[in-house]
C-alpha positions in Angstrom: 112.0 60.0 188.4 110.7 62.4 185.9 114.2 63.9 185.5 115.6 60.4 185.0 113.0 59.6 182.4 113.6 62.9 180.7 117.3 62.1 180.7 116.7 58.7 179.2 114.4 60.2 176.6 117.0 62.8 175.8 119.7 60.2 175.6 117.6 58.0 173.3 117.0 60.9 171.0 120.7 61.7 171.1 121.7 58.1 170.3 119.1 58.0 167.5 120.5 61.3 166.2 124.0 60.0 166.5 123.1 56.8 164.7 121.3 58.7 162.0 124.3 61.0 161.5 126.7 58.1 161.6 124.7 56.2 159.0 124.5 59.3 156.8 128.2 59.9 157.2 128.9 56.3 156.3 126.6 56.5 153.2 128.3 59.7 152.1 131.7 58.0 152.5 130.5 55.0 150.6 129.1 57.2 147.9 132.4 59.0 147.6 134.3 55.7 147.5 131.9 54.4 144.9 132.3 57.5 142.8 136.1 57.2 143.1 135.9 53.5 142.2 133.7 54.3 139.2 136.1 57.0 138.1 139.1 54.6 138.4 137.2 51.9 136.7 136.2 54.2 133.9 139.8 55.3 133.5 141.0 51.7 133.4 138.3 50.8 130.9 139.3 53.7 128.6 143.0 52.6 128.9 141.9 49.0 128.1 139.9 50.2 125.1 142.8 52.2 123.9 145.2 49.2 124.3 142.7 47.0 122.5 142.4 49.5 119.7 146.1 49.7 119.4 146.4 45.9 119.4 143.6 45.6 116.8 145.3 48.2 114.6 148.7 46.3 114.9 147.0 43.1 114.0 145.3 44.7 111.0 148.6 46.1 109.9 150.3 42.7 110.4 147.5 40.9 108.5 147.5 43.5 105.7 151.3 43.2 105.5 151.0 39.4 105.4 148.3 39.6 102.7 150.4 41.9 100.7 153.4 39.7 100.9 151.3 36.6 100.0 149.9 38.5 97.0 153.4 39.3 95.9 154.5 35.7 96.4 151.7 34.5 94.2 152.5 37.1 91.6 156.2 36.0 91.5 155.4 32.3 91.3 152.8 32.8 88.7 155.2 34.9 86.6 157.8 32.1 87.0 155.2 29.5 85.9 154.5 31.6 82.8 158.2 31.6 82.2 158.1 27.9 81.6 154.5 27.4 80.4 154.7 30.2 77.7 157.6 28.6 75.6 156.1 25.2 76.2 152.8 26.3 74.8 154.6 27.5 71.7 156.3 24.2 71.2 152.9 22.5 71.6 151.3 24.8 69.1 153.9 23.9 66.5 156.0 26.1 64.3 153.8 28.8 62.7 156.5 30.2 60.5 155.4 30.8 56.9 158.0 30.5 54.2 160.7 29.6 56.6 163.3 26.9 55.7 164.2 23.8 57.8 166.8 25.7 59.8 164.4 28.5 60.7 161.8 25.9 61.9 164.5 24.0 63.8 165.7 27.2 65.5 162.1 28.0 66.5 161.8 24.7 68.4 165.3 24.9 69.8 164.9 28.5 71.1 161.6 27.8 72.9 162.9 24.5 74.3 165.9 26.3 75.8 163.7 29.0 77.1 161.4 26.5 78.8 164.5 24.7 80.3 165.8 28.0 81.8 162.3 28.8 83.0 162.2 25.6 84.9 165.3 26.5 86.8 164.0 30.0 87.6 160.7 28.6 88.8 162.4 26.2 91.2 164.3 29.1 92.7 161.3 31.4 92.9 159.1 28.6 94.4 161.7 27.9 97.1 162.0 31.6 98.0 158.3 32.0 98.4 157.4 28.5 99.9 156.4 30.0 103.2 153.4 31.7 101.7 151.8 28.5 100.3 150.1 25.6 101.9 151.8 22.3 101.7 149.1 21.1 99.2 149.5 24.1 96.9 153.3 24.0 97.0 153.2 20.3 96.0 150.8 21.0 93.1 153.1 23.8 91.8 156.2 21.7 92.2 154.6 18.7 90.5 153.5 20.8 87.6 156.9 22.3 87.2 158.4 18.8 87.3 156.0 17.5 84.6 156.9 20.4 82.3 160.6 20.0 83.0 160.6 16.3 82.2 158.5 16.8 79.0 160.7 19.6 77.8 163.9 17.8 78.7 162.9 14.8 76.5 162.1 17.2 73.7 165.3 19.3 74.0 167.8 16.4 74.4 167.7 15.1 70.8 167.9 18.7 69.5 171.1 19.4 71.5 172.5 16.0 70.5 171.7 16.7 66.8 173.3 20.1 66.9 176.4 18.8 68.7 176.7 16.0 66.0 176.1 18.5 63.1 173.1 16.6 61.9 171.7 18.3 58.8 168.6 20.5 59.5 166.1 18.5 57.4 166.9 15.2 59.2 167.0 16.8 62.7 163.8 18.7 62.0 162.0 15.5 61.0 162.9 14.0 64.4 161.8 17.1 66.2 158.4 17.2 64.5 157.8 13.6 65.6 158.7 14.5 69.2 156.5 17.6 68.9 153.4 15.6 68.3 153.9 13.6 71.5 154.8 16.9 73.2 151.5 18.5 72.1 149.4 15.6 73.3 150.9 15.5 76.7 150.8 19.3 77.1 147.1 19.5 76.2 146.1 16.5 78.4 148.3 17.1 81.5 150.0 20.4 81.6 147.3 22.9 80.4 144.5 21.6 82.7 146.7 21.7 85.7 148.0 25.2 84.9 144.4 26.4 84.6 143.5 24.8 87.9 146.4 26.5 89.6 145.4 29.8 88.0 141.9 29.4 89.5 143.3 28.6 92.9 145.5 31.7 92.9 142.5 33.9 91.9 140.6 32.4 94.8 143.4 33.0 97.3 143.8 36.6 96.1 140.0 37.2 96.5 139.5 37.8 92.8 137.1 34.9 92.7 135.2 33.1 95.4 135.1 29.3 95.8 131.7 28.2 94.6 131.9 24.6 95.6 
């Protein structure tokens, strides 16, 4: 009986020892697996970070490129606007020539009216080529301004061309042109100039030169 009890006690100790060793072995294996998992997870995390960094860089490059292209589009359209507004402003200002004769004054108006006419064509081409960089509302404002200037200039240029084609004497033709110039100046100051200034402000905001305060 004592031998049997001793055997049981020894078996119990052995089982307990085996269980302890098994549990320790399992814990060690789990620890190794956990470390392996952590290592794999860390590697995947670093890869993900790297991919995200590459993606962010590509997005920044793409955004920078788009901003650069938009800035160039605004520059091109603004330059084209100036191509029609500049000669129109000279017509609106009137002939500043001192000591010139009727023919000189007439040539002044004729030259700037033709320049504004050509500027209108160039603006329509430039605006169409760069339309993708403007919102629908901005594109419409630019197109409407261009149309206003074109109509105003066309009504001013038409009698000059007609008078030149009919060989009307300079004094008579100039008198007609001066009458037209007064109406031209009034419309330019009240409609064209304020809208050009509004578009200039809008371009400055879109370029980040000025912030929208309202």
